C-alpha positions as CSV (number, residue, x, y, z in Angstrom):
1,M,0.1,-0.2,-0.3
2,S,1.4,3.2,-1.1
3,D,-0.3,6.9,0.5
4,S,-1.2,9.0,-1.5
5,G,-2.3,11.9,1.2
6,S,-0.4,13.8,4.7
7,E,0.4,11.7,6.9
8,A,-0.7,14.3,9.5
9,S,-4.4,13.0,9.2
10,D,-5.9,10.0,10.4
11,T,-8.4,8.6,7.2
12,M,-6.7,9.5,3.9
13,I,-6.4,7.6,0.5
14,V,-4.0,4.7,-0.6
15,T,-3.3,3.2,-3.5
16,L,-3.5,-0.9,-3.0
17,E,-0.5,-2.7,-4.4
18,R,-1.9,-7.0,-4.5
19,T,-1.7,-8.1,-2.0
20,T,-2.8,-12.0,-0.6
21,V,-3.7,-13.4,1.9
22,A,-4.7,-16.8,3.6
23,V,-8.2,-16.3,5.7
24,R,-11.2,-18.5,7.2
25,R,-14.4,-17.2,5.9
26,E,-17.4,-18.0,8.9
27,T,-21.5,-15.9,9.3
28,V,-20.3,-15.2,13.3
29,E,-22.7,-13.4,16.4
30,M,-21.3,-10.5,17.4
31,A,-21.7,-12.0,20.2
32,K,-18.8,-14.6,19.7
33,I,-16.0,-12.5,16.9
34,R,-13.9,-12.8,20.2
35,D,-13.2,-16.3,19.8
36,Y,-13.5,-16.6,17.1
37,F,-10.6,-14.3,17.2
38,D,-9.0,-16.0,19.5
39,S,-9.4,-19.9,17.8
40,V,-9.6,-18.4,13.7
41,Y,-5.7,-16.7,13.2
42,Q,-4.3,-20.0,15.3
43,I,-5.7,-22.3,12.3
44,V,-4.6,-20.0,9.7
45,A,-1.3,-19.6,11.0
46,A,-0.8,-23.0,10.9
47,V,-2.1,-24.0,7.1
48,I,0.6,-21.0,6.6
49,G,3.2,-22.7,8.0
50,Q,2.7,-26.1,7.7
51,Q,2.5,-24.9,3.6
52,D,5.9,-23.0,4.0
53,A,3.5,-19.8,2.3
54,G,5.0,-16.8,4.8
55,F,3.7,-14.5,6.4
56,A,3.4,-11.2,4.7
57,G,2.5,-8.8,7.5
58,P,0.3,-8.5,10.7
59,A,-3.0,-10.2,10.8
60,I,-6.3,-8.5,9.2
61,A,-9.7,-9.0,9.8
62,L,-12.0,-9.2,6.1
63,Y,-15.9,-8.2,5.5
64,R,-18.7,-8.0,3.7
65,G,-21.7,-5.9,4.7
66,M,-22.5,-4.4,8.1
67,P,-21.9,-6.5,11.5
68,S,-25.8,-6.9,12.7
69,E,-25.8,-10.3,15.7
70,T,-23.7,-11.0,12.8
71,V,-21.3,-10.5,10.3
72,D,-19.6,-12.1,7.5
73,V,-16.2,-12.8,8.7
74,A,-12.5,-13.5,6.6
75,A,-9.9,-13.5,9.5
76,G,-5.6,-14.6,8.6
77,F,-3.2,-13.3,7.5
78,P,-1.5,-11.5,4.3
79,T,0.9,-14.8,2.6
80,L,4.2,-14.6,0.4
81,R,2.4,-17.3,-1.3
82,P,-1.1,-18.6,-1.4
83,V,-2.3,-21.4,0.7
84,E,-3.9,-24.4,-1.0
85,S,-7.6,-25.0,0.3
86,S,-7.2,-26.4,3.1
87,N,-8.2,-27.1,6.7
88,G,-11.2,-24.0,6.1
89,V,-8.4,-21.9,5.2
90,A,-8.3,-20.3,1.1
91,A,-6.3,-18.3,-0.5
92,Q,-8.1,-14.7,-1.5
93,Q,-6.2,-11.6,-3.1
94,L,-7.2,-8.2,-2.0
95,P,-8.6,-5.4,-3.8
96,T,-6.5,-3.4,-5.2
97,G,-7.3,0.1,-6.8
98,L,-7.7,3.2,-4.6
99,A,-9.2,2.6,-1.1
100,A,-9.8,4.9,1.8
101,R,-7.6,4.3,4.8
102,H,-7.8,5.5,8.8
103,I,-6.0,4.8,11.5
104,H,-7.4,4.1,14.3
105,R,-5.1,4.1,18.2
106,G,-6.7,3.1,21.1
107,P,-8.6,-0.1,22.1
108,Y,-11.0,-2.2,19.6
109,D,-14.3,-1.1,21.1
110,G,-13.6,2.0,20.1
111,L,-13.5,0.4,16.5
112,A,-17.1,1.4,16.2
113,D,-16.6,5.7,16.3
114,A,-13.1,5.0,14.1
115,Y,-15.7,3.7,11.3
116,G,-18.4,6.3,11.2
117,T,-15.0,8.8,11.2
118,L,-13.8,7.0,7.7
119,L,-17.7,6.7,6.3
120,A,-18.2,11.0,7.0
121,W,-14.9,11.4,5.4
122,M,-14.9,9.1,2.2
123,E,-19.1,10.9,2.3
124,R,-17.0,14.5,3.2
125,H,-15.0,14.0,0.1
126,D,-17.9,12.1,-2.2
127,H,-16.1,8.9,-2.4
128,T,-18.6,5.9,-1.8
129,P,-17.4,2.7,-0.5
130,G,-16.4,-0.6,-2.0
131,E,-18.5,-3.7,-0.8
132,L,-15.2,-5.2,0.8
133,Y,-13.2,-3.6,3.7
134,W,-10.9,-4.3,6.3
135,E,-9.2,-3.9,9.1
136,V,-4.9,-4.4,9.8
137,Y,-4.0,-5.8,13.7
138,V,-1.0,-3.5,13.2
139,T,-0.1,-4.2,16.7
140,E,-0.3,-7.5,18.1
141,P,-3.2,-7.8,20.8
142,T,-1.4,-9.8,24.0
143,P,-2.6,-11.2,27.1
144,D,0.3,-8.3,28.1
145,A,-0.7,-5.3,25.4
146,R,-2.1,-2.4,26.6
147,P,-5.9,-1.6,25.0
148,E,-4.6,2.6,24.6
149,D,-1.5,0.9,22.4
150,M,-3.6,-1.1,20.0
151,V,-2.9,0.2,16.8
152,T,-5.9,-0.8,13.6
153,E,-6.0,0.3,10.6
154,I,-9.6,-0.1,8.3
155,V,-9.0,0.2,4.7
156,W,-12.2,0.4,3.1
157,P,-12.3,0.2,-0.8
158,I,-13.7,3.2,-3.0
159,A,-16.2,1.5,-5.6
160,P,-15.2,2.6,-9.3
161,R,-17.7,5.6,-10.8
162,E,-20.5,4.3,-13.6
């Protein structure tokens, strides 16, 4: 991803480059999303390791549609090479082109407000959000991590104009 905006802003336009990810996609109840993440990253990491696909970045979560009581989510990692489908894990290419990116600093419970900020920014700049969007967990959540130190990138590709 390359920046085409000011680093002083938490929201900017970026150019998405070709990225291959290994993810496991499920429809998950929002009340159980933490349990899903706790298990799925271990499963995906094991498949990447078994296939020697190589890690190419921090953990991500891809979303389709707006969450309600459930969410369509695919979680995993960028990889150096595509994985062969195994144990519910599959390779996927992320979209290329322009996207709006918002950097959220702080606990995950602040992500809903961060999405509101990003969507309002996109509307003000006359950008239509695409169908797929994702979070990049720049800082790895660990039992010792302080929630206020978490950094999450929200990336939302811009739909092409018709």
